VEXTI-424374 format. One record per residue (C-alpha): residue number from 0; residue in three letters; x, y, z. Coordinates in Angstrom, 2 decimals. Layout:
<pt><resi>NUM</resi><resn>ALA</resn><px>X</px><py>Y</py><pz>Z</pz></pt>
...
END
This chain:
<pt><resi>0</resi><resn>LEU</resn><px>183.32</px><py>-50.97</py><pz>90.94</pz></pt>
<pt><resi>1</resi><resn>GLY</resn><px>182.15</px><py>-52.70</py><pz>87.81</pz></pt>
<pt><resi>2</resi><resn>ARG</resn><px>182.82</px><py>-56.03</py><pz>86.12</pz></pt>
<pt><resi>3</resi><resn>ALA</resn><px>183.53</px><py>-54.65</py><pz>82.67</pz></pt>
<pt><resi>4</resi><resn>PRO</resn><px>187.12</px><py>-53.70</py><pz>81.79</pz></pt>
<pt><resi>5</resi><resn>GLY</resn><px>185.95</px><py>-50.29</py><pz>80.61</pz></pt>
<pt><resi>6</resi><resn>THR</resn><px>187.62</px><py>-50.51</py><pz>77.23</pz></pt>
<pt><resi>7</resi><resn>ASP</resn><px>187.81</px><py>-52.55</py><pz>74.02</pz></pt>
<pt><resi>8</resi><resn>GLN</resn><px>189.25</px><py>-56.06</py><pz>73.74</pz></pt>
<pt><resi>9</resi><resn>ARG</resn><px>192.58</px><py>-55.00</py><pz>72.25</pz></pt>
<pt><resi>10</resi><resn>THR</resn><px>193.22</px><py>-52.47</py><pz>75.00</pz></pt>
<pt><resi>11</resi><resn>MET</resn><px>192.19</px><py>-55.02</py><pz>77.60</pz></pt>
<pt><resi>12</resi><resn>GLN</resn><px>194.73</px><py>-57.49</py><pz>76.22</pz></pt>
<pt><resi>13</resi><resn>ALA</resn><px>197.42</px><py>-54.82</py><pz>76.27</pz></pt>
<pt><resi>14</resi><resn>LEU</resn><px>196.67</px><py>-54.30</py><pz>79.95</pz></pt>
<pt><resi>15</resi><resn>ARG</resn><px>197.00</px><py>-58.08</py><pz>80.50</pz></pt>
<pt><resi>16</resi><resn>ARG</resn><px>193.51</px><py>-58.35</py><pz>81.97</pz></pt>
<pt><resi>17</resi><resn>GLN</resn><px>192.56</px><py>-61.74</py><pz>80.58</pz></pt>
<pt><resi>18</resi><resn>ARG</resn><px>190.62</px><py>-64.01</py><pz>82.90</pz></pt>
<pt><resi>19</resi><resn>SER</resn><px>192.09</px><py>-67.43</py><pz>83.59</pz></pt>
<pt><resi>20</resi><resn>GLY</resn><px>188.80</px><py>-69.25</py><pz>84.01</pz></pt>
<pt><resi>21</resi><resn>GLU</resn><px>185.10</px><py>-69.11</py><pz>83.35</pz></pt>
<pt><resi>22</resi><resn>VAL</resn><px>184.01</px><py>-68.84</py><pz>86.98</pz></pt>
<pt><resi>23</resi><resn>ASP</resn><px>182.82</px><py>-65.35</py><pz>87.84</pz></pt>
<pt><resi>24</resi><resn>ASP</resn><px>184.94</px><py>-64.25</py><pz>90.80</pz></pt>
<pt><resi>25</resi><resn>PHE</resn><px>183.77</px><py>-60.63</py><pz>90.85</pz></pt>
<pt><resi>26</resi><resn>PRO</resn><px>181.86</px><py>-61.01</py><pz>94.16</pz></pt>
<pt><resi>27</resi><resn>ALA</resn><px>184.99</px><py>-62.44</py><pz>95.80</pz></pt>
<pt><resi>28</resi><resn>ASP</resn><px>187.05</px><py>-59.58</py><pz>94.35</pz></pt>
<pt><resi>29</resi><resn>VAL</resn><px>184.65</px><py>-57.03</py><pz>95.87</pz></pt>
<pt><resi>30</resi><resn>ARG</resn><px>184.80</px><py>-58.67</py><pz>99.29</pz></pt>
<pt><resi>31</resi><resn>GLU</resn><px>188.59</px><py>-58.80</py><pz>99.12</pz></pt>
<pt><resi>32</resi><resn>LEU</resn><px>188.83</px><py>-55.12</py><pz>98.29</pz></pt>
<pt><resi>33</resi><resn>ILE</resn><px>186.47</px><py>-54.19</py><pz>101.13</pz></pt>
<pt><resi>34</resi><resn>ARG</resn><px>188.65</px><py>-56.19</py><pz>103.53</pz></pt>
<pt><resi>35</resi><resn>TYR</resn><px>191.71</px><py>-54.18</py><pz>102.50</pz></pt>
<pt><resi>36</resi><resn>PHE</resn><px>190.00</px><py>-51.02</py><pz>103.73</pz></pt>
<pt><resi>37</resi><resn>GLY</resn><px>188.78</px><py>-52.64</py><pz>106.96</pz></pt>
<pt><resi>38</resi><resn>ASP</resn><px>190.30</px><py>-52.95</py><pz>110.42</pz></pt>
<pt><resi>39</resi><resn>GLN</resn><px>190.99</px><py>-56.68</py><pz>110.31</pz></pt>
<pt><resi>40</resi><resn>PRO</resn><px>194.47</px><py>-57.36</py><pz>108.88</pz></pt>
<pt><resi>41</resi><resn>GLY</resn><px>194.71</px><py>-60.19</py><pz>106.41</pz></pt>
<pt><resi>42</resi><resn>ALA</resn><px>197.52</px><py>-62.00</py><pz>104.68</pz></pt>
<pt><resi>43</resi><resn>VAL</resn><px>198.08</px><py>-58.84</py><pz>102.62</pz></pt>
<pt><resi>44</resi><resn>GLN</resn><px>197.93</px><py>-55.49</py><pz>104.39</pz></pt>
<pt><resi>45</resi><resn>ALA</resn><px>197.09</px><py>-52.41</py><pz>102.37</pz></pt>
<pt><resi>46</resi><resn>VAL</resn><px>199.28</px><py>-49.46</py><pz>103.33</pz></pt>
<pt><resi>47</resi><resn>PRO</resn><px>197.85</px><py>-46.89</py><pz>103.06</pz></pt>
<pt><resi>48</resi><resn>GLY</resn><px>194.29</px><py>-48.14</py><pz>103.01</pz></pt>
<pt><resi>49</resi><resn>GLN</resn><px>193.80</px><py>-50.41</py><pz>105.99</pz></pt>
<pt><resi>50</resi><resn>GLY</resn><px>191.27</px><py>-48.97</py><pz>108.40</pz></pt>
<pt><resi>51</resi><resn>LEU</resn><px>190.17</px><py>-46.14</py><pz>106.12</pz></pt>
<pt><resi>52</resi><resn>GLU</resn><px>186.80</px><py>-47.79</py><pz>105.44</pz></pt>
<pt><resi>53</resi><resn>VAL</resn><px>186.71</px><py>-46.35</py><pz>101.94</pz></pt>
<pt><resi>54</resi><resn>PRO</resn><px>183.11</px><py>-46.68</py><pz>100.73</pz></pt>
<pt><resi>55</resi><resn>VAL</resn><px>182.65</px><py>-49.17</py><pz>97.91</pz></pt>
<pt><resi>56</resi><resn>TRP</resn><px>179.84</px><py>-48.75</py><pz>95.39</pz></pt>
<pt><resi>57</resi><resn>LEU</resn><px>178.83</px><py>-51.08</py><pz>92.59</pz></pt>
<pt><resi>58</resi><resn>LEU</resn><px>178.22</px><py>-49.73</py><pz>89.10</pz></pt>
<pt><resi>59</resi><resn>GLY</resn><px>176.19</px><py>-51.71</py><pz>86.62</pz></pt>
<pt><resi>60</resi><resn>SER</resn><px>174.41</px><py>-51.63</py><pz>83.30</pz></pt>
<pt><resi>61</resi><resn>SER</resn><px>172.54</px><py>-54.92</py><pz>83.79</pz></pt>
<pt><resi>62</resi><resn>LEU</resn><px>170.68</px><py>-56.75</py><pz>86.54</pz></pt>
<pt><resi>63</resi><resn>TYR</resn><px>173.74</px><py>-58.61</py><pz>87.80</pz></pt>
<pt><resi>64</resi><resn>SER</resn><px>175.36</px><py>-55.78</py><pz>89.77</pz></pt>
<pt><resi>65</resi><resn>ALA</resn><px>171.98</px><py>-54.64</py><pz>91.07</pz></pt>
<pt><resi>66</resi><resn>GLN</resn><px>171.43</px><py>-58.05</py><pz>92.67</pz></pt>
<pt><resi>67</resi><resn>LEU</resn><px>175.00</px><py>-58.27</py><pz>93.95</pz></pt>
<pt><resi>68</resi><resn>ALA</resn><px>174.85</px><py>-54.79</py><pz>95.49</pz></pt>
<pt><resi>69</resi><resn>ALA</resn><px>171.59</px><py>-55.76</py><pz>97.18</pz></pt>
<pt><resi>70</resi><resn>ALA</resn><px>173.02</px><py>-59.01</py><pz>98.53</pz></pt>
<pt><resi>71</resi><resn>MET</resn><px>176.14</px><py>-57.29</py><pz>99.89</pz></pt>
<pt><resi>72</resi><resn>GLY</resn><px>174.32</px><py>-54.26</py><pz>101.28</pz></pt>
<pt><resi>73</resi><resn>LEU</resn><px>176.18</px><py>-51.78</py><pz>99.08</pz></pt>
<pt><resi>74</resi><resn>PRO</resn><px>175.09</px><py>-48.61</py><pz>97.28</pz></pt>
<pt><resi>75</resi><resn>PHE</resn><px>174.38</px><py>-49.06</py><pz>93.60</pz></pt>
<pt><resi>76</resi><resn>GLY</resn><px>174.82</px><py>-46.88</py><pz>90.53</pz></pt>
<pt><resi>77</resi><resn>PHE</resn><px>173.14</px><py>-47.66</py><pz>87.22</pz></pt>
<pt><resi>78</resi><resn>ALA</resn><px>174.75</px><py>-46.62</py><pz>83.94</pz></pt>
<pt><resi>79</resi><resn>SER</resn><px>171.65</px><py>-45.47</py><pz>82.10</pz></pt>
<pt><resi>80</resi><resn>HIS</resn><px>173.78</px><py>-42.97</py><pz>80.17</pz></pt>
<pt><resi>81</resi><resn>PHE</resn><px>174.51</px><py>-45.85</py><pz>77.77</pz></pt>
<pt><resi>82</resi><resn>ALA</resn><px>172.22</px><py>-48.70</py><pz>78.93</pz></pt>
<pt><resi>83</resi><resn>PRO</resn><px>168.80</px><py>-47.19</py><pz>79.65</pz></pt>
<pt><resi>84</resi><resn>GLY</resn><px>166.69</px><py>-50.25</py><pz>78.89</pz></pt>
<pt><resi>85</resi><resn>LEU</resn><px>167.07</px><py>-52.04</py><pz>82.24</pz></pt>
<pt><resi>86</resi><resn>LEU</resn><px>167.18</px><py>-48.98</py><pz>84.50</pz></pt>
<pt><resi>87</resi><resn>LEU</resn><px>163.80</px><py>-49.35</py><pz>86.20</pz></pt>
<pt><resi>88</resi><resn>GLN</resn><px>164.00</px><py>-53.13</py><pz>86.48</pz></pt>
<pt><resi>89</resi><resn>ALA</resn><px>167.48</px><py>-52.92</py><pz>88.02</pz></pt>
<pt><resi>90</resi><resn>LEU</resn><px>166.38</px><py>-50.37</py><pz>90.60</pz></pt>
<pt><resi>91</resi><resn>GLU</resn><px>163.33</px><py>-52.45</py><pz>91.48</pz></pt>
<pt><resi>92</resi><resn>LEU</resn><px>165.43</px><py>-55.58</py><pz>91.98</pz></pt>
<pt><resi>93</resi><resn>TYR</resn><px>168.04</px><py>-53.72</py><pz>94.00</pz></pt>
<pt><resi>94</resi><resn>ARG</resn><px>165.50</px><py>-52.24</py><pz>96.41</pz></pt>
<pt><resi>95</resi><resn>ALA</resn><px>163.42</px><py>-55.39</py><pz>96.73</pz></pt>
<pt><resi>96</resi><resn>GLN</resn><px>166.40</px><py>-57.67</py><pz>97.47</pz></pt>
<pt><resi>97</resi><resn>PHE</resn><px>168.51</px><py>-55.27</py><pz>99.55</pz></pt>
<pt><resi>98</resi><resn>GLN</resn><px>170.10</px><py>-56.77</py><pz>102.65</pz></pt>
<pt><resi>99</resi><resn>PRO</resn><px>171.03</px><py>-54.09</py><pz>105.23</pz></pt>
<pt><resi>100</resi><resn>SER</resn><px>174.70</px><py>-53.80</py><pz>106.14</pz></pt>
<pt><resi>101</resi><resn>ALA</resn><px>176.49</px><py>-51.96</py><pz>108.93</pz></pt>
<pt><resi>102</resi><resn>ARG</resn><px>177.26</px><py>-48.94</py><pz>106.77</pz></pt>
<pt><resi>103</resi><resn>TRP</resn><px>174.17</px><py>-49.02</py><pz>104.58</pz></pt>
<pt><resi>104</resi><resn>PRO</resn><px>171.01</px><py>-49.88</py><pz>106.55</pz></pt>
<pt><resi>105</resi><resn>LYS</resn><px>168.83</px><py>-49.12</py><pz>103.51</pz></pt>
<pt><resi>106</resi><resn>PRO</resn><px>169.34</px><py>-49.09</py><pz>99.73</pz></pt>
<pt><resi>107</resi><resn>TYR</resn><px>170.98</px><py>-46.09</py><pz>98.10</pz></pt>
<pt><resi>108</resi><resn>ALA</resn><px>170.65</px><py>-45.71</py><pz>94.34</pz></pt>
<pt><resi>109</resi><resn>VAL</resn><px>172.44</px><py>-43.42</py><pz>91.90</pz></pt>
<pt><resi>110</resi><resn>VAL</resn><px>171.27</px><py>-42.97</py><pz>88.32</pz></pt>
<pt><resi>111</resi><resn>CYS</resn><px>173.80</px><py>-41.80</py><pz>85.74</pz></pt>
<pt><resi>112</resi><resn>ILE</resn><px>172.53</px><py>-39.94</py><pz>82.67</pz></pt>
<pt><resi>113</resi><resn>ASN</resn><px>173.88</px><py>-37.78</py><pz>79.88</pz></pt>
<pt><resi>114</resi><resn>VAL</resn><px>173.11</px><py>-34.10</py><pz>80.29</pz></pt>
<pt><resi>115</resi><resn>VAL</resn><px>173.83</px><py>-31.56</py><pz>77.58</pz></pt>
<pt><resi>116</resi><resn>ALA</resn><px>172.44</px><py>-28.21</py><pz>78.67</pz></pt>
<pt><resi>117</resi><resn>ALA</resn><px>172.91</px><py>-24.82</py><pz>77.05</pz></pt>
<pt><resi>118</resi><resn>ASP</resn><px>171.33</px><py>-21.38</py><pz>77.07</pz></pt>
<pt><resi>119</resi><resn>THR</resn><px>169.35</px><py>-22.25</py><pz>73.96</pz></pt>
<pt><resi>120</resi><resn>GLU</resn><px>167.74</px><py>-25.41</py><pz>72.67</pz></pt>
<pt><resi>121</resi><resn>ARG</resn><px>169.52</px><py>-25.05</py><pz>69.35</pz></pt>
<pt><resi>122</resi><resn>GLU</resn><px>172.96</px><py>-24.87</py><pz>70.93</pz></pt>
<pt><resi>123</resi><resn>ALA</resn><px>172.30</px><py>-27.89</py><pz>73.14</pz></pt>
<pt><resi>124</resi><resn>ARG</resn><px>171.19</px><py>-29.98</py><pz>70.16</pz></pt>
<pt><resi>125</resi><resn>PHE</resn><px>174.31</px><py>-28.92</py><pz>68.28</pz></pt>
<pt><resi>126</resi><resn>LEU</resn><px>176.59</px><py>-29.92</py><pz>71.18</pz></pt>
<pt><resi>127</resi><resn>PHE</resn><px>174.75</px><py>-33.25</py><pz>71.57</pz></pt>
<pt><resi>128</resi><resn>THR</resn><px>175.85</px><py>-34.35</py><pz>68.10</pz></pt>
<pt><resi>129</resi><resn>THR</resn><px>179.28</px><py>-35.06</py><pz>69.59</pz></pt>
<pt><resi>130</resi><resn>LEU</resn><px>177.84</px><py>-37.82</py><pz>71.77</pz></pt>
<pt><resi>131</resi><resn>GLN</resn><px>175.66</px><py>-39.11</py><pz>68.96</pz></pt>
<pt><resi>132</resi><resn>GLN</resn><px>178.66</px><py>-39.40</py><pz>66.65</pz></pt>
<pt><resi>133</resi><resn>GLN</resn><px>180.73</px><py>-41.02</py><pz>69.38</pz></pt>
<pt><resi>134</resi><resn>PHE</resn><px>178.30</px><py>-43.91</py><pz>69.77</pz></pt>
<pt><resi>135</resi><resn>LEU</resn><px>177.77</px><py>-44.24</py><pz>66.03</pz></pt>
<pt><resi>136</resi><resn>ARG</resn><px>181.52</px><py>-44.63</py><pz>65.62</pz></pt>
<pt><resi>137</resi><resn>LEU</resn><px>181.72</px><py>-47.09</py><pz>68.49</pz></pt>
<pt><resi>138</resi><resn>TYR</resn><px>179.20</px><py>-49.32</py><pz>66.72</pz></pt>
<pt><resi>139</resi><resn>ARG</resn><px>181.69</px><py>-49.51</py><pz>63.85</pz></pt>
<pt><resi>140</resi><resn>GLY</resn><px>184.59</px><py>-50.21</py><pz>66.18</pz></pt>
<pt><resi>141</resi><resn>ASP</resn><px>186.02</px><py>-46.75</py><pz>65.64</pz></pt>
<pt><resi>142</resi><resn>ALA</resn><px>186.86</px><py>-45.52</py><pz>69.12</pz></pt>
<pt><resi>143</resi><resn>GLY</resn><px>188.90</px><py>-42.37</py><pz>69.50</pz></pt>
<pt><resi>144</resi><resn>LYS</resn><px>188.76</px><py>-38.75</py><pz>70.53</pz></pt>
<pt><resi>145</resi><resn>LEU</resn><px>185.46</px><py>-36.96</py><pz>70.91</pz></pt>
<pt><resi>146</resi><resn>PRO</resn><px>184.27</px><py>-35.81</py><pz>67.48</pz></pt>
<pt><resi>147</resi><resn>LEU</resn><px>183.51</px><py>-32.15</py><pz>66.88</pz></pt>
<pt><resi>148</resi><resn>PRO</resn><px>179.81</px><py>-31.27</py><pz>66.84</pz></pt>
<pt><resi>149</resi><resn>VAL</resn><px>178.05</px><py>-30.90</py><pz>63.49</pz></pt>
<pt><resi>150</resi><resn>GLN</resn><px>174.94</px><py>-29.10</py><pz>62.32</pz></pt>
<pt><resi>151</resi><resn>GLU</resn><px>173.37</px><py>-32.42</py><pz>61.33</pz></pt>
<pt><resi>152</resi><resn>LEU</resn><px>174.38</px><py>-36.06</py><pz>61.16</pz></pt>
<pt><resi>153</resi><resn>GLY</resn><px>175.58</px><py>-37.11</py><pz>57.73</pz></pt>
<pt><resi>154</resi><resn>GLU</resn><px>174.01</px><py>-39.64</py><pz>55.39</pz></pt>
<pt><resi>155</resi><resn>GLU</resn><px>176.83</px><py>-42.13</py><pz>55.99</pz></pt>
<pt><resi>156</resi><resn>TRP</resn><px>174.95</px><py>-43.62</py><pz>58.95</pz></pt>
<pt><resi>157</resi><resn>SER</resn><px>172.46</px><py>-46.41</py><pz>58.26</pz></pt>
<pt><resi>158</resi><resn>PRO</resn><px>168.91</px><py>-46.38</py><pz>59.69</pz></pt>
<pt><resi>159</resi><resn>ARG</resn><px>169.88</px><py>-49.36</py><pz>61.87</pz></pt>
<pt><resi>160</resi><resn>GLU</resn><px>172.86</px><py>-47.50</py><pz>63.31</pz></pt>
<pt><resi>161</resi><resn>LEU</resn><px>170.80</px><py>-44.40</py><pz>63.97</pz></pt>
<pt><resi>162</resi><resn>MET</resn><px>168.09</px><py>-46.42</py><pz>65.70</pz></pt>
<pt><resi>163</resi><resn>ALA</resn><px>170.65</px><py>-48.19</py><pz>67.90</pz></pt>
<pt><resi>164</resi><resn>MET</resn><px>172.20</px><py>-44.85</py><pz>68.84</pz></pt>
<pt><resi>165</resi><resn>GLU</resn><px>168.82</px><py>-43.35</py><pz>69.71</pz></pt>
<pt><resi>166</resi><resn>GLN</resn><px>167.99</px><py>-46.32</py><pz>71.93</pz></pt>
<pt><resi>167</resi><resn>THR</resn><px>171.36</px><py>-46.08</py><pz>73.67</pz></pt>
<pt><resi>168</resi><resn>LEU</resn><px>170.93</px><py>-42.37</py><pz>74.38</pz></pt>
<pt><resi>169</resi><resn>ALA</resn><px>167.21</px><py>-42.48</py><pz>75.13</pz></pt>
<pt><resi>170</resi><resn>ARG</resn><px>167.63</px><py>-41.22</py><pz>78.70</pz></pt>
<pt><resi>171</resi><resn>SER</resn><px>169.78</px><py>-38.25</py><pz>77.75</pz></pt>
<pt><resi>172</resi><resn>LEU</resn><px>168.57</px><py>-34.80</py><pz>78.77</pz></pt>
<pt><resi>173</resi><resn>VAL</resn><px>169.32</px><py>-32.26</py><pz>76.06</pz></pt>
<pt><resi>174</resi><resn>GLY</resn><px>168.10</px><py>-28.70</py><pz>75.82</pz></pt>
<pt><resi>175</resi><resn>ASP</resn><px>167.79</px><py>-25.34</py><pz>77.47</pz></pt>
<pt><resi>176</resi><resn>ARG</resn><px>167.16</px><py>-24.74</py><pz>81.16</pz></pt>
<pt><resi>177</resi><resn>ASP</resn><px>163.40</px><py>-25.34</py><pz>81.04</pz></pt>
<pt><resi>178</resi><resn>ARG</resn><px>163.62</px><py>-28.57</py><pz>79.08</pz></pt>
<pt><resi>179</resi><resn>VAL</resn><px>166.36</px><py>-30.01</py><pz>81.28</pz></pt>
<pt><resi>180</resi><resn>ARG</resn><px>164.47</px><py>-29.01</py><pz>84.44</pz></pt>
<pt><resi>181</resi><resn>HIS</resn><px>161.39</px><py>-30.85</py><pz>83.23</pz></pt>
<pt><resi>182</resi><resn>GLY</resn><px>163.51</px><py>-33.89</py><pz>82.38</pz></pt>
<pt><resi>183</resi><resn>LEU</resn><px>165.18</px><py>-33.95</py><pz>85.79</pz></pt>
<pt><resi>184</resi><resn>GLN</resn><px>161.86</px><py>-33.67</py><pz>87.59</pz></pt>
<pt><resi>185</resi><resn>ALA</resn><px>160.41</px><py>-36.53</py><pz>85.54</pz></pt>
<pt><resi>186</resi><resn>LEU</resn><px>163.48</px><py>-38.73</py><pz>86.06</pz></pt>
<pt><resi>187</resi><resn>LEU</resn><px>163.52</px><py>-38.23</py><pz>89.83</pz></pt>
<pt><resi>188</resi><resn>ALA</resn><px>159.80</px><py>-38.95</py><pz>90.06</pz></pt>
<pt><resi>189</resi><resn>GLU</resn><px>160.12</px><py>-42.08</py><pz>87.92</pz></pt>
<pt><resi>190</resi><resn>THR</resn><px>163.21</px><py>-43.58</py><pz>89.56</pz></pt>
<pt><resi>191</resi><resn>GLY</resn><px>163.19</px><py>-42.23</py><pz>93.12</pz></pt>
<pt><resi>192</resi><resn>ALA</resn><px>166.97</px><py>-41.90</py><pz>92.78</pz></pt>
<pt><resi>193</resi><resn>ASP</resn><px>168.93</px><py>-40.81</py><pz>95.84</pz></pt>
<pt><resi>194</resi><resn>GLU</resn><px>171.50</px><py>-39.14</py><pz>93.59</pz></pt>
<pt><resi>195</resi><resn>LEU</resn><px>171.96</px><py>-38.31</py><pz>89.95</pz></pt>
<pt><resi>196</resi><resn>MET</resn><px>175.33</px><py>-38.48</py><pz>88.21</pz></pt>
<pt><resi>197</resi><resn>PHE</resn><px>175.79</px><py>-36.40</py><pz>85.07</pz></pt>
<pt><resi>198</resi><resn>ASN</resn><px>177.92</px><py>-37.41</py><pz>82.11</pz></pt>
<pt><resi>199</resi><resn>GLY</resn><px>178.63</px><py>-34.54</py><pz>79.73</pz></pt>
<pt><resi>200</resi><resn>PRO</resn><px>180.94</px><py>-35.34</py><pz>76.82</pz></pt>
<pt><resi>201</resi><resn>ILE</resn><px>181.22</px><py>-31.92</py><pz>75.17</pz></pt>
<pt><resi>202</resi><resn>VAL</resn><px>184.30</px><py>-30.94</py><pz>73.17</pz></pt>
<pt><resi>203</resi><resn>SER</resn><px>184.33</px><py>-27.28</py><pz>74.16</pz></pt>
<pt><resi>204</resi><resn>HIS</resn><px>185.56</px><py>-26.95</py><pz>77.74</pz></pt>
<pt><resi>205</resi><resn>GLU</resn><px>183.65</px><py>-23.70</py><pz>78.19</pz></pt>
<pt><resi>206</resi><resn>ALA</resn><px>180.42</px><py>-25.23</py><pz>76.90</pz></pt>
<pt><resi>207</resi><resn>ARG</resn><px>180.92</px><py>-28.30</py><pz>79.08</pz></pt>
<pt><resi>208</resi><resn>LEU</resn><px>181.36</px><py>-26.16</py><pz>82.19</pz></pt>
<pt><resi>209</resi><resn>ARG</resn><px>178.25</px><py>-24.18</py><pz>81.27</pz></pt>
<pt><resi>210</resi><resn>SER</resn><px>176.26</px><py>-27.39</py><pz>80.83</pz></pt>
<pt><resi>211</resi><resn>PHE</resn><px>177.26</px><py>-28.67</py><pz>84.27</pz></pt>
<pt><resi>212</resi><resn>GLU</resn><px>176.61</px><py>-25.22</py><pz>85.77</pz></pt>
<pt><resi>213</resi><resn>ILE</resn><px>173.05</px><py>-25.20</py><pz>84.47</pz></pt>
<pt><resi>214</resi><resn>ALA</resn><px>172.44</px><py>-28.76</py><pz>85.63</pz></pt>
<pt><resi>215</resi><resn>ALA</resn><px>173.86</px><py>-28.03</py><pz>89.11</pz></pt>
<pt><resi>216</resi><resn>GLU</resn><px>171.70</px><py>-24.92</py><pz>89.48</pz></pt>
<pt><resi>217</resi><resn>LEU</resn><px>168.61</px><py>-26.88</py><pz>88.46</pz></pt>
<pt><resi>218</resi><resn>MET</resn><px>169.36</px><py>-29.66</py><pz>90.94</pz></pt>
<pt><resi>219</resi><resn>GLN</resn><px>169.77</px><py>-27.13</py><pz>93.76</pz></pt>
<pt><resi>220</resi><resn>SER</resn><px>166.44</px><py>-25.57</py><pz>92.84</pz></pt>
<pt><resi>221</resi><resn>LEU</resn><px>164.78</px><py>-29.00</py><pz>92.94</pz></pt>
END
């Protein structure tokens, strides 16, 4: 669960997801949802759902969800695939402030990163241009389908846009098997993550499957 609507403002308005007040009621929403999956019936009974004890995780890209997950004794995932700057600080806060719960006696952290792996370094870099273009377009408010990869980024992007994109994607692992293996080893050592989640926006379905295949094989070997 995350606080953000997961889309742009116009789409959010079309979904009628405006908030009626300024008070942040996300913690209450999380508790309410957990109750629906519990054994204690409330005013509203979830059918199906009640008694299933569906595990609830918090996803964040800032320090807020890290602290809330710690206070509620929930597992926590950090979205460093687009917000790498606060990754280490968020994990430190989460682990330091964690309050054990019945299901989670100790903290459990997942780190999400972009992985674009291929059989050659050149191919991986080519495929990665899709993600680079996607974020460059987002900065201009131009959301849409994944762009096709290109041999090199065009001159239409300003130095400021390119720098912002590079900062956003700083934690991405891109390359052949050896380079991605080294990156995974370094990331696990640096973060102590209990799990890694891979995001792989690649246009070609075959290339996307190959990227995940390489990453899965590397994780098993680690």
